[in-house]
C-alpha positions as a Markdown table, in Angstrom:
| # | Residue | x | y | z |
|---|---|---|---|---|
| 1 | Met | 11.5 | 42.8 | -57.4 |
| 2 | Leu | 13.1 | 39.3 | -57.6 |
| 3 | Lys | 14.6 | 39.7 | -54.1 |
| 4 | Arg | 11.2 | 40.8 | -52.7 |
| 5 | Ile | 9.5 | 37.6 | -54.2 |
| 6 | Thr | 12.2 | 35.4 | -52.8 |
| 7 | Ala | 11.8 | 37.0 | -49.4 |
| 8 | Cys | 8.1 | 36.4 | -49.5 |
| 9 | Leu | 8.5 | 32.8 | -50.4 |
| 10 | Leu | 11.0 | 32.2 | -47.6 |
| 11 | Ile | 8.5 | 33.8 | -45.1 |
| 12 | Leu | 5.7 | 31.4 | -46.4 |
| 13 | Leu | 8.0 | 28.4 | -46.1 |
| 14 | Ile | 8.8 | 29.3 | -42.5 |
| 15 | Met | 5.1 | 29.9 | -41.6 |
| 16 | Phe | 3.8 | 26.9 | -43.6 |
| 17 | Pro | 6.4 | 24.2 | -44.0 |
| 18 | Ile | 6.0 | 21.7 | -46.9 |
| 19 | Ser | 5.3 | 19.0 | -44.3 |
| 20 | Ala | 2.2 | 20.9 | -43.2 |
| 21 | Phe | 0.8 | 21.0 | -46.7 |
| 22 | Ala | 1.6 | 17.2 | -47.1 |
| 23 | Ser | -0.3 | 16.3 | -43.9 |
| 24 | Gln | -3.6 | 17.9 | -44.9 |
| 25 | Pro | -6.4 | 15.5 | -45.5 |
| 26 | Ser | -7.1 | 14.7 | -49.2 |
| 27 | Ser | -10.2 | 16.4 | -50.6 |
| 28 | Glu | -10.5 | 13.6 | -53.2 |
| 29 | Pro | -13.6 | 11.5 | -52.5 |
| 30 | Val | -13.4 | 7.9 | -51.6 |
| 31 | Arg | -16.1 | 6.0 | -53.5 |
| 32 | Leu | -18.0 | 3.1 | -51.8 |
| 33 | Gly | -19.6 | 0.6 | -54.2 |
| 34 | Ser | -22.0 | -2.2 | -53.5 |
| 35 | Val | -23.8 | -5.1 | -55.2 |
| 36 | Ala | -27.6 | -4.5 | -55.5 |
| 37 | Met | -28.8 | -6.8 | -52.6 |
| 38 | Asp | -31.9 | -4.7 | -52.1 |
| 39 | Thr | -33.7 | -2.0 | -54.1 |
| 40 | Pro | -31.5 | 1.1 | -54.8 |
| 41 | Ala | -33.6 | 3.2 | -52.4 |
| 42 | Leu | -33.1 | 0.7 | -49.6 |
| 43 | Met | -29.4 | 0.3 | -50.3 |
| 44 | Gln | -29.0 | 4.1 | -50.1 |
| 45 | Lys | -30.7 | 4.1 | -46.7 |
| 46 | Arg | -28.6 | 1.2 | -45.4 |
| 47 | Leu | -25.2 | 2.6 | -46.5 |
| 48 | Arg | -25.6 | 6.3 | -45.9 |
| 49 | Pro | -24.8 | 6.2 | -42.1 |
| 50 | Leu | -21.6 | 4.3 | -43.0 |
| 51 | Thr | -20.4 | 6.8 | -45.6 |
| 52 | Asp | -21.1 | 9.6 | -43.2 |
| 53 | Tyr | -19.0 | 7.8 | -40.5 |
| 54 | Leu | -16.1 | 7.1 | -42.9 |
| 55 | Ser | -16.1 | 10.7 | -44.1 |
| 56 | Gln | -15.7 | 11.9 | -40.5 |
| 57 | Val | -12.9 | 9.3 | -39.7 |
| 58 | Leu | -11.0 | 9.8 | -42.9 |
| 59 | Gln | -11.6 | 13.6 | -43.0 |
| 60 | Arg | -12.4 | 13.4 | -46.7 |
| 61 | Pro | -15.7 | 12.9 | -48.5 |
| 62 | Val | -16.9 | 9.3 | -48.9 |
| 63 | Thr | -19.6 | 8.9 | -51.6 |
| 64 | Leu | -21.9 | 6.0 | -52.4 |
| 65 | Lys | -21.9 | 4.5 | -55.9 |
| 66 | Leu | -24.4 | 1.7 | -56.3 |
| 67 | Ser | -24.0 | -0.9 | -59.1 |
| 68 | Pro | -27.0 | -2.4 | -60.8 |
| 69 | Asp | -25.8 | -5.9 | -60.5 |
| 70 | Met | -22.9 | -8.1 | -59.2 |
| 71 | Pro | -20.8 | -8.0 | -62.4 |
| 72 | Ala | -20.8 | -4.2 | -62.5 |
| 73 | Ala | -19.8 | -4.0 | -58.8 |
| 74 | Ile | -17.0 | -6.4 | -59.4 |
| 75 | Arg | -15.7 | -4.4 | -62.4 |
| 76 | Asp | -16.0 | -1.1 | -60.5 |
| 77 | Val | -13.8 | -2.2 | -57.6 |
| 78 | Ala | -11.4 | -4.4 | -59.7 |
| 79 | Ser | -10.7 | -1.5 | -62.1 |
| 80 | Gly | -10.4 | 1.1 | -59.4 |
| 81 | Lys | -13.6 | 2.9 | -60.4 |
| 82 | Val | -14.5 | 2.7 | -56.7 |
| 83 | Glu | -12.0 | 2.6 | -53.9 |
| 84 | Leu | -13.9 | 0.2 | -51.7 |
| 85 | Ala | -17.0 | -2.0 | -52.0 |
| 86 | Tyr | -19.5 | -4.0 | -49.9 |
| 87 | Leu | -19.4 | -7.4 | -51.6 |
| 88 | Thr | -20.7 | -10.9 | -51.4 |
| 89 | Pro | -18.1 | -13.7 | -51.1 |
| 90 | Val | -18.2 | -14.6 | -54.8 |
| 91 | Ala | -18.0 | -11.0 | -55.8 |
| 92 | Tyr | -14.9 | -10.5 | -53.7 |
| 93 | Ile | -13.3 | -13.7 | -55.2 |
| 94 | Arg | -14.0 | -12.5 | -58.7 |
| 95 | Ala | -12.7 | -9.0 | -58.0 |
| 96 | Asn | -9.5 | -10.4 | -56.3 |
| 97 | Ala | -8.8 | -12.6 | -59.3 |
| 98 | Thr | -9.2 | -9.8 | -61.9 |
| 99 | Gly | -8.0 | -6.8 | -60.0 |
| 100 | Asn | -6.1 | -7.9 | -56.9 |
| 101 | Thr | -8.9 | -6.5 | -54.7 |
| 102 | Gln | -7.9 | -6.7 | -51.0 |
| 103 | Leu | -10.1 | -7.5 | -48.0 |
| 104 | Ile | -10.6 | -4.8 | -45.4 |
| 105 | Ala | -13.0 | -6.6 | -43.0 |
| 106 | Lys | -15.8 | -9.2 | -42.8 |
| 107 | Thr | -19.2 | -8.7 | -41.3 |
| 108 | Val | -20.3 | -10.2 | -38.0 |
| 109 | Thr | -23.9 | -11.5 | -37.8 |
| 110 | Gln | -25.5 | -12.5 | -34.5 |
| 111 | Gln | -22.0 | -12.8 | -33.0 |
| 112 | Lys | -20.8 | -15.0 | -35.9 |
| 113 | Ala | -18.3 | -13.9 | -38.5 |
| 114 | Ser | -19.9 | -16.3 | -41.1 |
| 115 | Phe | -23.2 | -16.8 | -42.8 |
| 116 | Lys | -25.5 | -19.4 | -44.3 |
| 117 | Leu | -27.6 | -19.7 | -47.5 |
| 118 | Met | -31.0 | -21.2 | -47.0 |
| 119 | Ile | -33.5 | -22.9 | -49.2 |
| 120 | Val | -37.0 | -21.9 | -48.1 |
| 121 | Val | -40.6 | -22.8 | -48.9 |
| 122 | Arg | -43.9 | -21.5 | -47.8 |
| 123 | Asp | -45.0 | -22.6 | -44.3 |
| 124 | Asp | -47.8 | -24.7 | -45.5 |
| 125 | Ser | -45.9 | -26.3 | -48.4 |
| 126 | Pro | -46.0 | -30.1 | -48.8 |
| 127 | Ile | -42.3 | -30.0 | -49.6 |
| 128 | Lys | -40.4 | -31.6 | -46.6 |
| 129 | Thr | -37.0 | -32.5 | -48.1 |
| 130 | Val | -34.6 | -31.3 | -50.8 |
| 131 | Ala | -35.6 | -34.3 | -52.8 |
| 132 | Asp | -39.1 | -33.0 | -52.9 |
| 133 | Leu | -37.9 | -30.0 | -55.0 |
| 134 | Ala | -37.7 | -32.2 | -58.1 |
| 135 | Gly | -40.1 | -30.9 | -60.7 |
| 136 | Lys | -40.8 | -27.7 | -58.7 |
| 137 | Lys | -40.4 | -24.0 | -59.5 |
| 138 | Phe | -37.4 | -22.5 | -57.8 |
| 139 | Ala | -36.5 | -18.8 | -57.3 |
| 140 | Phe | -32.9 | -17.6 | -57.4 |
| 141 | Gly | -31.7 | -14.0 | -56.9 |
| 142 | Asp | -29.0 | -12.5 | -59.1 |
| 143 | Lys | -28.0 | -14.7 | -62.1 |
| 144 | Ala | -24.3 | -13.9 | -61.4 |
| 145 | Ala | -24.6 | -15.3 | -57.8 |
| 146 | Leu | -23.1 | -18.7 | -58.5 |
| 147 | Leu | -23.0 | -19.6 | -54.8 |
| 148 | Gln | -26.8 | -19.8 | -54.8 |
| 149 | Arg | -26.9 | -22.4 | -57.5 |
| 150 | Ala | -23.9 | -24.2 | -56.0 |
| 151 | Thr | -25.9 | -24.4 | -52.7 |
| 152 | Val | -28.8 | -26.1 | -54.4 |
| 153 | Val | -26.6 | -28.6 | -56.2 |
| 154 | Gly | -24.6 | -29.2 | -53.1 |
| 155 | Ala | -27.7 | -29.9 | -51.2 |
| 156 | Gly | -28.4 | -32.8 | -53.6 |
| 157 | Met | -30.7 | -31.2 | -56.2 |
| 158 | Pro | -29.2 | -30.9 | -59.7 |
| 159 | Leu | -30.6 | -27.9 | -61.5 |
| 160 | Asp | -31.8 | -30.0 | -64.4 |
| 161 | Lys | -34.1 | -31.9 | -62.0 |
| 162 | Leu | -36.0 | -28.8 | -61.0 |
| 163 | Gly | -39.2 | -28.1 | -62.9 |
| 164 | Gln | -37.9 | -24.7 | -63.8 |
| 165 | Tyr | -36.0 | -21.8 | -62.2 |
| 166 | Gln | -35.8 | -18.1 | -62.6 |
| 167 | Phe | -33.6 | -15.2 | -61.4 |
| 168 | Leu | -35.7 | -12.6 | -59.6 |
| 169 | Gly | -32.9 | -10.2 | -58.5 |
| 170 | His | -33.4 | -9.1 | -55.0 |
| 171 | Tyr | -34.1 | -11.3 | -51.9 |
| 172 | Asp | -37.3 | -9.5 | -51.2 |
| 173 | Asn | -38.6 | -10.5 | -54.6 |
| 174 | Ile | -37.9 | -14.2 | -53.7 |
| 175 | Val | -39.7 | -13.9 | -50.4 |
| 176 | Arg | -42.8 | -12.4 | -52.1 |
| 177 | Ala | -42.7 | -15.0 | -54.9 |
| 178 | Val | -42.7 | -17.9 | -52.4 |
| 179 | Leu | -45.3 | -16.4 | -50.1 |
| 180 | Tyr | -47.6 | -15.7 | -53.0 |
| 181 | Gly | -47.2 | -19.2 | -54.4 |
| 182 | Asp | -45.6 | -18.1 | -57.7 |
| 183 | Phe | -42.6 | -20.3 | -56.8 |
| 184 | Asp | -42.5 | -23.5 | -54.7 |
| 185 | Ala | -39.1 | -22.6 | -53.2 |
| 186 | Gly | -36.3 | -20.1 | -53.2 |
| 187 | Ile | -32.9 | -19.3 | -51.7 |
| 188 | Leu | -32.2 | -16.6 | -49.2 |
| 189 | Lys | -29.3 | -15.2 | -47.1 |
| 190 | Asp | -29.7 | -16.2 | -43.5 |
| 191 | Thr | -30.6 | -12.7 | -42.3 |
| 192 | Met | -33.5 | -12.5 | -44.7 |
| 193 | Ala | -34.6 | -16.1 | -43.9 |
| 194 | Tyr | -34.6 | -15.5 | -40.2 |
| 195 | Lys | -36.6 | -12.3 | -40.7 |
| 196 | Trp | -39.4 | -14.2 | -42.4 |
| 197 | Glu | -39.2 | -17.4 | -40.5 |
| 198 | Asp | -42.5 | -18.0 | -38.7 |
| 199 | Lys | -44.1 | -15.3 | -40.9 |
| 200 | Gly | -45.1 | -17.5 | -43.7 |
| 201 | Ile | -41.6 | -18.9 | -44.6 |
| 202 | Arg | -40.1 | -22.2 | -43.6 |
| 203 | Ile | -36.4 | -23.0 | -43.8 |
| 204 | Leu | -35.9 | -26.3 | -45.7 |
| 205 | Tyr | -32.1 | -26.5 | -45.9 |
| 206 | Arg | -29.1 | -24.6 | -44.5 |
| 207 | Thr | -25.5 | -24.6 | -45.7 |
| 208 | Val | -22.5 | -25.0 | -43.5 |
| 209 | Asp | -20.9 | -21.8 | -42.2 |
| 210 | Leu | -19.6 | -19.8 | -45.1 |
| 211 | Pro | -17.3 | -16.7 | -45.1 |
| 212 | Pro | -19.6 | -13.7 | -45.0 |
| 213 | Tyr | -20.1 | -10.5 | -46.9 |
| 214 | Asn | -17.2 | -8.2 | -46.7 |
| 215 | Ile | -15.7 | -4.8 | -47.3 |
| 216 | Ala | -13.0 | -4.9 | -49.9 |
| 217 | Ala | -10.6 | -2.3 | -51.3 |
| 218 | Ser | -9.4 | -1.7 | -54.8 |
| 219 | Gly | -5.9 | -3.0 | -55.4 |
| 220 | Lys | -5.0 | 0.5 | -56.7 |
| 221 | Ile | -5.4 | 2.3 | -53.4 |
| 222 | Asp | -2.3 | 3.2 | -51.3 |
| 223 | Gln | -1.4 | 1.2 | -48.2 |
| 224 | Gln | -2.0 | 4.2 | -45.9 |
| 225 | Leu | -5.6 | 4.5 | -47.0 |
| 226 | Leu | -6.0 | 0.8 | -46.8 |
| 227 | Gln | -4.9 | 0.7 | -43.2 |
| 228 | Gln | -7.1 | 3.7 | -42.3 |
| 229 | Leu | -10.1 | 2.0 | -43.8 |
| 230 | Arg | -9.3 | -1.2 | -42.0 |
| 231 | Gln | -9.0 | 0.6 | -38.7 |
| 232 | Ala | -12.2 | 2.5 | -39.3 |
| 233 | Phe | -14.2 | -0.6 | -39.8 |
| 234 | Leu | -12.7 | -2.6 | -37.0 |
| 235 | Ser | -13.2 | 0.3 | -34.6 |
| 236 | Leu | -17.0 | 0.2 | -35.1 |
| 237 | Asp | -18.3 | -0.8 | -31.6 |
| 238 | Pro | -21.9 | -2.1 | -31.4 |
| 239 | Asn | -22.0 | -1.0 | -27.7 |
| 240 | Asn | -21.4 | 2.6 | -28.8 |
| 241 | Pro | -24.8 | 4.1 | -29.5 |
| 242 | Asp | -23.5 | 6.1 | -32.5 |
| 243 | His | -21.8 | 3.1 | -34.0 |
| 244 | His | -24.7 | 0.8 | -33.2 |
| 245 | His | -26.9 | 2.9 | -35.6 |
| 246 | Ile | -24.3 | 2.7 | -38.4 |
| 247 | Ile | -24.0 | -1.1 | -38.1 |
| 248 | Lys | -27.7 | -1.8 | -37.8 |
| 249 | Ala | -28.6 | 0.5 | -40.7 |
| 250 | Leu | -26.4 | -1.7 | -42.9 |
| 251 | Asp | -28.2 | -4.9 | -41.6 |
| 252 | Lys | -30.2 | -5.3 | -38.4 |
| 253 | Lys | -28.6 | -8.7 | -37.8 |
| 254 | Tyr | -25.0 | -7.3 | -38.0 |
| 255 | Asp | -23.0 | -6.8 | -34.9 |
| 256 | Gly | -20.0 | -5.2 | -36.5 |
| 257 | Phe | -16.8 | -6.2 | -38.4 |
| 258 | Ala | -14.0 | -8.6 | -37.8 |
| 259 | Pro | -10.5 | -9.2 | -39.3 |
| 260 | Thr | -10.4 | -11.6 | -42.3 |
| 261 | Ser | -8.0 | -13.1 | -44.8 |
| 262 | Asp | -8.2 | -14.3 | -48.4 |
| 263 | Ala | -7.7 | -17.9 | -47.3 |
| 264 | Glu | -11.1 | -17.9 | -45.5 |
| 265 | Tyr | -12.8 | -17.7 | -48.9 |
| 266 | Asp | -11.2 | -20.9 | -50.3 |
| 267 | Val | -14.3 | -22.9 | -49.2 |
| 268 | Val | -16.4 | -20.7 | -51.5 |
| 269 | Arg | -13.9 | -21.0 | -54.3 |
| 270 | Gln | -14.2 | -24.8 | -54.2 |
| 271 | Leu | -18.0 | -24.7 | -54.0 |
| 272 | Ile | -18.4 | -22.6 | -57.1 |
| 273 | Lys | -15.6 | -24.3 | -59.1 |
| 274 | Pro | -18.0 | -26.6 | -61.1 |
| 275 | Phe | -19.9 | -23.5 | -62.3 |
| 276 | Gln | -17.0 | -21.6 | -63.7 |
């Protein structure tokens, strides 16, 4: 009986070498996290084409795990609860500091691999300069988004000079609050500001170019997966109709992804330093 079992094992090894088993794609899911930049339903819609694409390229399931806010998204990728995440610049910096999170690629918007934050007011607002914001009601997004507050202070308006300010969460909430007159001004990412420019919103102030949103990987993933993910993102071609849909679903202003490095985010580190 022992001889027969041994013979069977030898036959299996000949037919299916160990290397064949080792080369099979992993069935373990790769989890993609994200900060809540829009309502959960919209984020699901925006990121689903990307997870489908990554599943096909990696030959393993890629699932979406949304975080309710920025601190949760940072914890998830820093701790390895998700393997990769769609992050703001500050979120990446925090995750890198606490969990050695590594950059995969940065987003490209309107042919630029950078972005701006913008202070906006209603089209018919009497506010013409940043100085006019003194004593006015101002709308921020996520309370953890230090870069938003740093932008206002950097523009020359200390927060204690504002009449009051509140954190409304999503950018779409800020747009509605300014349009309806509930707040005198607010802050938006450039893509949202451009979307509403000439539709009731006027841009009052723009930052210098800042390193953009990015895709980052947990410091716990292996180098092979890291390189596969980097190649997958950098291979997305906006001129390919299938890829074009994936990119534009994430953000209509995006043109794809570009290589990046940690050093590019030093300008943001300096900007938010007074708020730490």
